[in-house]
DRENVEX-68047 format. One line per field, with one value per atom (N, C-alpha, C): chain; x, z, y; atom name. Coordinates in steps of 0.02 Angstrom, whole numbers, plus 50000, padded with zeros to 5 digits. Example, Ala and Ser with C-alpha at 12.3 -4.5 7.8 and 13.67 -1.06 7.14 Angstrom:
<recs>
chaine A	A	A	A	A	A
X 50660	50615	50660	50642	50684	50645
Z 50390	50390	50390	50354	50357	50394
Y 49716	49775	49835	49888	49947	50002
atome N	CA	C	N	CA	C
</recs>
This chain:
<recs>
chaine A	A	A	A	A	A	A	A	A	A	A	A	A	A	A	A	A	A	A	A	A	A	A	A	A	A	A	A	A	A	A	A	A	A	A	A	A	A	A	A	A	A	A	A	A	A	A	A	A	A	A	A	A	A	A	A	A	A	A	A	A	A	A	A	A	A	A	A	A	A	A	A	A	A	A	A	A	A	A	A	A	A	A	A	A	A	A	A	A	A	A	A	A	A	A	A	A	A	A	A	A	A	A	A	A	A	A	A	A	A	A	A	A	A	A	A	A	A	A	A	A	A	A	A	A	A	A	A	A	A	A	A	A	A	A	A	A	A	A	A	A	A	A	A	A	A	A	A	A	A	A	A	A	A	A	A	A	A	A	A	A	A	A	A	A	A	A	A	A	A	A	A	A	A	A	A	A	A	A	A	A	A	A	A	A	A	A	A	A	A	A	A	A	A	A	A	A	A	A	A	A	A	A	A	A	A	A	A	A	A	A	A	A	A	A	A	A	A	A	A	A	A	A	A	A	A	A	A	A	A	A	A	A	A	A	A	A	A	A	A	A	A	A	A	A	A	A	A	A	A	A	A	A	A	A	A	A	A	A	A	A	A	A	A	A	A	A	A	A	A	A	A	A	A	A	A	A	A	A	A	A	A	A	A	A	A	A	A	A	A	A	A	A	A	A	A	A	A	A	A	A	A	A	A	A	A	A	A	A	A	A	A	A	A	A	A	A	A	A	A	A	A	A	A	A	A	A	A	A	A	A	A	A	A	A	A	A	A	A	A	A	A	A	A	A	A	A	A	A	A	A	A	A	A	A	A	A	A	A	A	A	A	A	A	A	A	A	A	A	A	A	A	A	A	A	A	A	A	A	A	A	A	A	A	A	A	A	A	A	A	A	A	A	A	A	A
X 50253	50323	50360	50417	50456	50492	50497	50531	50607	50646	50718	50756	50728	50762	50713	50701	50653	50674	50739	50762	50743	50756	50738	50662	50624	50551	50529	50559	50543	50558	50618	50636	50591	50572	50527	50458	50433	50368	50368	50422	50427	50430	50471	50478	50411	50375	50311	50258	50258	50209	50222	50285	50301	50279	50288	50267	50192	50156	50083	50054	50098	50078	50036	50053	50019	50044	50004	50023	50063	50057	50093	50108	50154	50171	50174	50148	50147	50193	50237	50284	50285	50300	50308	50365	50355	50403	50464	50522	50584	50629	50680	50725	50764	50784	50821	50778	50716	50671	50657	50648	50636	50694	50755	50815	50822	50809	50813	50760	50699	50645	50661	50691	50710	50763	50812	50862	50831	50786	50752	50712	50682	50644	50691	50746	50793	50824	50835	50865	50813	50749	50697	50669	50682	50657	50585	50566	50498	50473	50407	50376	50379	50330	50329	50321	50342	50338	50298	50251	50213	50209	50184	50181	50112	50090	50028	50048	50015	50032	49971	49938	49880	49901	49959	49985	50044	50069	50126	50188	50198	50256	50247	50187	50174	50185	50166	50172	50200	50246	50273	50238	50212	50179	50223	50245	50289	50251	50247	50215	50264	50243	50287	50283	50338	50341	50343	50307	50306	50317	50344	50353	50287	50287	50225	50197	50240	50217	50205	50198	50183	50239	50301	50357	50382	50404	50424	50490	50497	50559	50615	50598	50647	50642	50696	50696	50725	50765	50794	50814	50804	50822	50845	50905	50933	50966	50953	50984	51054	51103	51173	51195	51184	51205	51145	51155	51101	51120	51071	51088	51137	51135	51180	51247	51251	51313	51317	51346	51353	51406	51394	51443	51466	51528	51557	51604	51605	51648	51688	51751	51792	51775	51798	51781	51806	51862	51890	51851	51812	51777	51702	51677	51605	51585	51537	51521	51487	51501	51465	51410	51348	51292	51273	51271	51254	51293	51358	51403	51381	51356	51335	51262	51224	51153	51109	51137	51101	51136	51110	51141	51152	51203	51215	51197	51163	51144	51185	51220	51264	51243	51256	51248	51318	51334	51400	51398	51456	51458	51427	51418	51387	51313	51285	51214	51206	51144	51129	51136	51174	51185	51199	51201	51216	51291	51309	51380	51420	51390	51425	51440	51392	51404	51456	51455	51505	51575	51581	51645	51670	51624	51643	51667	51633	51652	51710	51728	51784	51770	51707	51690	51663	51675	51646	51593	51566	51516	51483	51425	51388	51347	51357	51320	51251	51200	51133	51100	51097	51064	51088	51070	51083	51017	51009	50948	50966	50930	50940	50874
Z 49604	49624	49569	49550	49497	49521	49476	49492	49482	49533	49528	49498	49499	49471	49432	49368	49329	49317	49316	49306	49366	49426	49487	49491	49469	49469	49421	49362	49313	49342	49370	49397	49455	49497	49552	49527	49476	49449	49419	49384	49355	49411	49461	49518	49553	49566	49600	49558	49492	49447	49442	49442	49440	49504	49561	49625	49628	49598	49599	49540	49498	49440	49389	49378	49327	49258	49208	49139	49105	49129	49099	49151	49134	49177	49135	49162	49127	49163	49124	49153	49110	49140	49100	49050	48990	48936	48943	48927	48920	48876	48847	48803	48841	48903	48943	48958	48979	48996	48933	48877	48813	48795	48806	48790	48836	48901	48948	48933	48919	48902	48838	48790	48727	48739	48782	48799	48835	48883	48918	48870	48819	48769	48727	48704	48662	48699	48764	48803	48827	48814	48831	48901	48936	49004	49005	48956	48952	48881	48873	48808	48768	48726	48682	48721	48688	48717	48669	48695	48654	48689	48653	48682	48671	48720	48714	48718	48679	48677	48698	48752	48776	48811	48842	48875	48835	48854	48818	48825	48883	48894	48863	48868	48842	48896	48879	48925	48887	48917	48889	48924	48885	48912	48897	48949	48941	48963	48918	48933	48972	49029	49070	49049	49057	49036	49097	49091	49143	49111	49150	49126	49131	49110	49111	49181	49231	49300	49335	49296	49319	49362	49353	49385	49337	49364	49322	49286	49227	49189	49223	49258	49296	49369	49395	49466	49510	49482	49519	49474	49499	49461	49511	49501	49552	49519	49547	49524	49552	49509	49531	49543	49495	49499	49519	49567	49590	49577	49578	49567	49618	49679	49731	49732	49700	49699	49633	49584	49518	49521	49482	49479	49408	49396	49329	49329	49273	49267	49203	49207	49147	49113	49052	49014	49050	49085	49120	49183	49210	49273	49265	49204	49194	49227	49273	49311	49269	49286	49258	49309	49289	49335	49339	49400	49414	49369	49363	49324	49251	49222	49152	49141	49193	49185	49186	49204	49204	49159	49158	49117	49159	49138	49166	49111	49128	49079	49094	49042	49049	49003	49025	48983	48962	48898	48873	48825	48800	48750	48684	48675	48615	48626	48682	48697	48753	48768	48821	48791	48826	48800	48858	48841	48891	48906	48960	48978	48928	48900	48850	48788	48764	48704	48718	48778	48795	48797	48823	48823	48751	48706	48637	48603	48618	48588	48623	48682	48719	48751	48774	48806	48876	48921	48987	48993	49052	49061	49129	49135	49198	49203	49255	49267	49294	49252	49272	49318	49296	49335	49315	49357	49341	49344	49299	49294	49291	49328	49324	49333
Y 52810	52804	52767	52792	52762	52699	52651	52589	52599	52581	52593	52535	52474	52416	52372	52388	52350	52277	52263	52194	52151	52176	52140	52131	52181	52176	52121	52117	52065	51996	51988	51923	51902	51949	51934	51916	51951	51934	51864	51846	51779	51727	51739	51692	51682	51736	51732	51697	51712	51680	51605	51584	51513	51478	51510	51480	51474	51522	51520	51480	51452	51411	51448	51512	51552	51532	51545	51528	51582	51644	51699	51752	51796	51851	51914	51970	52034	52083	52115	52163	52226	52283	52344	52336	52360	52350	52396	52367	52405	52363	52394	52358	52304	52319	52271	52209	52220	52165	52125	52159	52125	52079	52103	52064	52003	52013	51957	51905	51927	51880	51842	51875	51842	51788	51802	51752	51693	51707	51653	51610	51641	51604	51561	51590	51553	51493	51501	51447	51396	51408	51360	51365	51419	51427	51454	51494	51520	51509	51517	51509	51574	51584	51642	51707	51761	51828	51871	51910	51957	52024	52073	52141	52170	52210	52249	52322	52364	52435	52477	52458	52495	52559	52559	52619	52645	52702	52731	52687	52657	52614	52545	52519	52452	52399	52337	52281	52221	52187	52125	52067	52019	51960	51900	51866	51808	51746	51697	51633	51590	51563	51522	51449	51412	51343	51297	51242	51191	51123	51076	51008	50971	50907	50868	50859	50856	50848	50915	50968	51036	51066	51042	51075	51129	51184	51241	51226	51254	51247	51286	51339	51378	51356	51328	51308	51362	51407	51462	51519	51579	51639	51691	51718	51763	51823	51882	51944	51947	51961	51964	52036	52079	52149	52191	52235	52278	52351	52396	52466	52494	52470	52494	52459	52402	52363	52325	52357	52327	52272	52219	52165	52155	52173	52166	52106	52070	52012	52016	51994	51988	51922	51914	51854	51791	51796	51737	51720	51766	51754	51750	51741	51732	51666	51667	51606	51552	51490	51433	51417	51423	51415	51341	51315	51245	51197	51210	51168	51160	51215	51215	51199	51184	51168	51230	51287	51350	51400	51462	51514	51577	51614	51680	51729	51784	51835	51897	51921	51979	52035	52096	52155	52176	52168	52182	52241	52259	52312	52290	52225	52197	52182	52203	52190	52140	52122	52074	52004	51960	51893	51845	51781	51729	51729	51698	51693	51652	51599	51558	51598	51637	51677	51731	51760	51811	51780	51718	51684	51673	51652	51640	51704	51760	51824	51857	51832	51860	51927	51937	52000	51987	52033	52031	52085	52095	52146	52142	52171	52171	52107	52069	52007	52025	52020	52039	51988	51925	51874	51805	51756	51686	51648	51600	51561	51488	51446	51374	51338
atome N	CA	C	N	CA	C	N	CA	C	N	CA	C	N	CA	C	N	CA	C	N	CA	C	N	CA	C	N	CA	C	N	CA	C	N	CA	C	N	CA	C	N	CA	C	N	CA	C	N	CA	C	N	CA	C	N	CA	C	N	CA	C	N	CA	C	N	CA	C	N	CA	C	N	CA	C	N	CA	C	N	CA	C	N	CA	C	N	CA	C	N	CA	C	N	CA	C	N	CA	C	N	CA	C	N	CA	C	N	CA	C	N	CA	C	N	CA	C	N	CA	C	N	CA	C	N	CA	C	N	CA	C	N	CA	C	N	CA	C	N	CA	C	N	CA	C	N	CA	C	N	CA	C	N	CA	C	N	CA	C	N	CA	C	N	CA	C	N	CA	C	N	CA	C	N	CA	C	N	CA	C	N	CA	C	N	CA	C	N	CA	C	N	CA	C	N	CA	C	N	CA	C	N	CA	C	N	CA	C	N	CA	C	N	CA	C	N	CA	C	N	CA	C	N	CA	C	N	CA	C	N	CA	C	N	CA	C	N	CA	C	N	CA	C	N	CA	C	N	CA	C	N	CA	C	N	CA	C	N	CA	C	N	CA	C	N	CA	C	N	CA	C	N	CA	C	N	CA	C	N	CA	C	N	CA	C	N	CA	C	N	CA	C	N	CA	C	N	CA	C	N	CA	C	N	CA	C	N	CA	C	N	CA	C	N	CA	C	N	CA	C	N	CA	C	N	CA	C	N	CA	C	N	CA	C	N	CA	C	N	CA	C	N	CA	C	N	CA	C	N	CA	C	N	CA	C	N	CA	C	N	CA	C	N	CA	C	N	CA	C	N	CA	C	N	CA	C	N	CA	C	N	CA	C	N	CA	C	N	CA	C	N	CA	C	N	CA	C	N	CA	C	N	CA	C	N	CA	C	N	CA	C	N	CA	C	N	CA	C	N	CA	C	N	CA	C	N	CA	C	N	CA	C	N	CA	C	N	CA	C	N	CA	C	N	CA	C	N	CA	C	N	CA	C	N	CA	C	N	CA	C
</recs>
């Protein structure tokens, strides 16, 4: 059966792996997932990202980050736009997540980026998810 929402699948796998205190999470590869994982890495929410090419599609392996007391670096991750109900935001309405302590990830005409970078570039787009 084909997966209809790979972004929601990725976020759910990360959320479940963090609750189970796993060290890594494996997801089917796609350009969108690769971009989201790269942003999470750059913002310090996850560790390194690598890829395996055992299948035609490939697999992305994301190392999860924990603090010294084994609390997860990601305390919450939520999908905003869904295939049945897309959520588009203009540059003026890009949300500030947890009063600036989290990030919003957007898919814009300039690629996938954080809400802060989209505000700097003056572009809006589809609000994919929020992370805090």
